[in-house]
N, C-alpha and C positions, 0 to 999 in steps of 0.2 A: 885608588879605592873606587870600587864599582858600587854606586849608590843605588843602581837599578835592581839589584838583586834582593831576594827574601833572605833573613838571617844573616845579614853583615854583624860581624864580630866587633862590638865597640870596645871591647876590653883589649883586643889587638890594636886597634886604632888608637886607643889612649896611650897605650906603650910606645906605639910608633910615632905619636905626635908629642911625646914628652908631657902627657896629660893635657893636652889640648884637643880632645877628640870632638867637644861639642863645636869649637871654632872651626876645625877642619871640616867636619860633616856638614855644618849649615853653610859655611862658604861655599864648598864644593857644590851643594844642591842648588844654591841660589845662582851660582855661575852656570851650571849646566842647564837650568831652566831660563837662562838669560834675563833673569829678574833684576840682576844687577844694572844691566844695560837698559832695561825697560824703563826702570824707576829712576836712573841716573843716580844711583847709590855710590857715592865716592868710596872706592876700594879701600882706602886707607881708614876712613871712617868706619866702615863695615868691620875690618878687623879690629879696630880699637873698641868697638861696642861689644863684639863678640867675646874679646878676651876679657873686657870687665864684666860681662855678664858671667862668663865661665868663673872668674874669681870669686863670684858671689854664690856660686854653688859650694857646698862644704865637702871637701874631699874626704874629711874624716867620718862623714856619714856613709855607711856601708853601701846603702841602695840609692836612695834619693840624691844623687849627686849629678855632676856633669856627664858622667857615662850614661846614665839613665836618660837624661835630657837628649843626648846625642842619639840614643836608640829610638826614642820616641820620634824625633825629628826625621830620622832616616825612614822609620816605618811609615810616617804620615806621607812622606815623600813617595814611597812605593804604592800607597793605596790611591794617592792622587792620580797615578798612572794607569790604573786599570782601564780596561777598555770601554766599560759601561759609563765611565767619567769622562771619556774623550771629549775635549772642548765643552764640556759642561760649565766649568767655573772660569771666572775672568782671572787675569793675572793678578788683580789686587785681592782677590779671594784666596789665589793660591800662595801669595806673598804672606797674607794674614795668617794662614793656617800652618806655615813653616814656621814663622815668627812665634806663633802660639805654642807650638810644639817645643821650641827651643827655650822658651822662658817659663813654662808651666810649672816647674817646681823650684825657681830660683830662690835662694836663701832658705831653703827648707831646714828647719830647726832639728828634724830627726823625731819630731812627736806628731801625734795624729791631732785632728781637731777635737776630739773627744778629750783626750788628755788636757789640751789648753783650755777648755771649757771647764771641766772639774778642778782645774787647779787654779781658776780665775786668772788666768794668764792676761798679759797686757793687749795681745792680739785679740783674745776672746772678747775683753771689754770693749776694744776699739771697733771690732765689727760685730758687736752685739750676738756673739755666737753663731754668726751665719757664715760658712764657708771661710772660716778664718785664715787658713793657711792660703786658699786660692785668691782671695782677695789681696793677701800680703804678696804673693808672687807677682800678681799684676801691678801693684803699687810700685815695688821695687823695679820691676824691668822698665815701666814707663818713666819712672823717677831717672834711671841711668841715661835714658835717651837725653836728658837735660845736661849731662856732664860734658864736658869738652871733647870736641871732635868724636861725639857718640851719637849725634843725631843722624841715623841712617835713613829716615824718612824726610830729610830737609827738602828735597825737590819734589814731594807730593803736593798737590794742591790741598787747599783747606778741607775741601769736601772729601777728598781721598783720605786725608789723616783721620778725619772724624769716622768715615766709614771703616777704615781699617781698625781703629781703636774700638768700635763697637763690636767688630766681629770677634777681635782677638778677646775681649772681654767675655763674650758670650761663650767662647770655645773653652778658655781656662776655667771658668766658673762650672761648666758642665763637666770637668774632671773630678769634681767632689763626689765621692762615692755615695753620698746621701741622697744624690739626685739620679743614681743609675736606674732605678727601677722606672721613674717617669720617663726618663729619657729612652729607655728601651721600649716602653708602652708606645710611645709617639713613633719610635721607628717602625715598629711592627705594624702600626696602623699605615704608616706611608708604605710599606712593603704591600700590603693588603689592596692598596689603591694606586700603586705606582704607576705612572705614566711614561711610556718609552716611545722614542721616535722609531721610524722605521728601520734604522741601523741598529736598534737595540740599545741607544744611548738614552739615559735618564733625561726626562723632561722635568726641570725644576724651575717653575715660572714666577716664584715669588720668594721673598726675603725669608719668610719662615722656613719654607722648605729647604732652601738652599742652605741656611745656617744650620738647620737641623742635621742634615747629612755631614756637614763639616765637624759638628760638635761630635757626633757618633763616630767620625772618622778619628779625630784625635783621642777620643775616649777608648776607641780599639786599639789605636796605637799605644797608649798608656797601659791597656791591659794586653799587651801583645806578647809577653814573654812565654805564657803557655802555648803559644801555637809556632814558636821558633824550633829549630832542630833540638832534639831532646838535650844534647851535650850542652848548648848554649843556655837553654832553659833552666837546666840545673845549677849552672855557674850564676845565673841572676838570682835564682831561688835561695842559693847559699848566702848571698849578700843580702837578700831580703829577710830570711829568718835571722840574720845577725842582728839586723836592725829591731826586728820584732822581739827579740828576746832582751835586747837592752831596754826597750820600753817596758816589757814586763817585770824586769827586774826593778825598775823605778817604781812602777805600779805596786809592787809588793812592799817597797821599801815605805811608800806612803800610804800603805793600807788602803790602797784602792783596788776595786775588783779588776782582776787582770783580763786584758782585752783578748779577744779570740786570736789564737795562734802565737801568742806572746809568752806562754808559760814554758820556760826552758825545762822545768822539772815534769811537765805534764803534757808533751807535746807529741802529736803523731803528724809529722810533716806529711806522709803520703796520704793519710786520711783527709787532712785539711786541704791538700792540693785537689784531690778527687772531688771533694765537696766544692770548693771554690770554682773548679771547672764546670761541674755539673749544674750549679745554680747561678754563677755569675758569667763566667767567661763564655762557655759554650752559647747559652741563649743569646749572648750579644753577638758574637761572630757568626753564628748560624743565621740570625737575622740580617747581618751585614752581607753575608754570602748570598741570601735570598735577594737582597737589593741590587747586587753587582752581578748576579748570576750569568755566567759560571766562573767569573774571574777568580772568585776567591775558594774554589773548591779544594785546591791543594793544600791551603792554608788550614781549612776546616779538618781535612783528612790528617794533617800533622797534629793538629790540636787532639783528635780523638785517638791517635796512636799514643801520645804522650799521656793522656788521661788513663789509656789501658796499661801502660807501663807502670805508672804510679799505683795503680790498684793492684798490679801484680805484686807489688812490693810490700803491701799492707800484711803485717804478720797476721796469721790465721790464729783464731783463737779455738780452745779446745770445743769439741762438740757439746752442744747443750744436753742437759741430763733429761730424763724421760718426764720430769714434771714441766720443763720449759714450755711457756706459752708459744714460743716460736716454732712453729710446724716445718717451717721451710729453711732451717738452718739457723746458726749462731746470730745473734744481734751484731756480733763483731765481723760477721762476713762482709767482705768488700762491696757486696751487692746490696746490702741493707741500707736503705735511703736515710733512716735515721740517724746513722752514724756519720753522715756527710752534711748535717746541719751546719749551714753557714750563717752566724749571727750578723745581721746587717743592722746594726744601730744607726740612727740618722747620721752620725758623723763617722762611721767607720770607714776607712780609706784604705787605697792601696798604700797611702802615705802615713804608715803607722809605725813610726818609731823615734827613738830618742837616743841621745849620747849617753856615755858612760857616767857623767856627772850625778853626784849623789843628792844633790840639793835641788830646790825648786826650779823648774824650767819656766817658772811664771814671767820671766822676763823676756819671753820671745819679743822681738822688737819691732813696733810700728814703724811706719815711714818717718813719723814725726821726729826730726832731729833735736828737737828742743826739750824731749823728755828727759829729766834726770834719772840717772841709773847709778845706784851706788856701786863702787868698785868691789863691795864684798859680794855680790851676786856672782854665781858661777858663770852664767851667761851674760857677757858683757858686750856693751855696744863699742864697736871698733869703727871709727869713722874712716872707712876704707875709701870712701869717695866723698868729695866735697858735698856736705849738706845730706847725706845717705847713711843712716846708720845701718849696721849689719850685724849678725848673730855670730858670735864666736864662742866656742868652748874653752 
């Protein structure tokens, strides 16, 4: 497996490793970066933790599963290797970013934050409606470190562990799409005022600047599918839409407003992708490309090619009649900005879906293992590891 190239196919890796893509990708990256030796991570402990972590991703969830985590981890690894970032980050910061990428969606139940909030789920109550999923992913991942032979950070100093934990929390919480606009605004400000050394390498001389770049790096990786080769992008999109439609079905059954891109009976995948790229993905990646110029130009070019392909697939509507207010063409024209509106609710995530079950998903499970859960609930706690509940359908 060549982890250093753009567009690694994690679907193929998952097949070749019998469903262990996250373990294989993460272990390979840590090994190639010599981080296993640097931090004296016992190899058997690392494998035990990674396999346990992978087991807590739900394979029945079409998109937010172990393959997605493997893809984000590999993409983060690639971005860390850009020339503009050469020798910028410490080994501990690199370890934290790889770890954050691997864990960032663990135990994802297949629903988005807004759904959890609207259904008064246990996670929404536990986390006071604030980044419910992201907080849960972090809690599960750190709880798993306490399991037998799972403490991969056992040889870090107390200060290193504390620093790593803070960085990982900051990075994973930044994957909440409700934070996207403020994160992007801060990145744009950094680009406008960026300092570089004579060699063109970024100068980041304080924690705020350093973590901001790492947060945006993982966020870019999380929103990286539209920047990949078109065939691979379309594979990811098929899985994502499958999840979205499941959520829309559940919202319809609960008489909730159906979330953006989740209505299987009234969906335009092509339009929604063009809108998503135009208003979310491209501004983010364009700003990242400015930050690391010229290292990400080919990625930005691929994103724009993919955007144009999806725009070309939008069915053209009949020409407007003579009384149309649109003088420059049909409102359904691919160039009409209004039709690419992308609704950014405070909790609208890329993590937007849910399983096929018909009853309440209110029982999304917090880390507290003592919470009683009736067996009649469709989403039941299974004590898959000692003292750590998980969600299962």
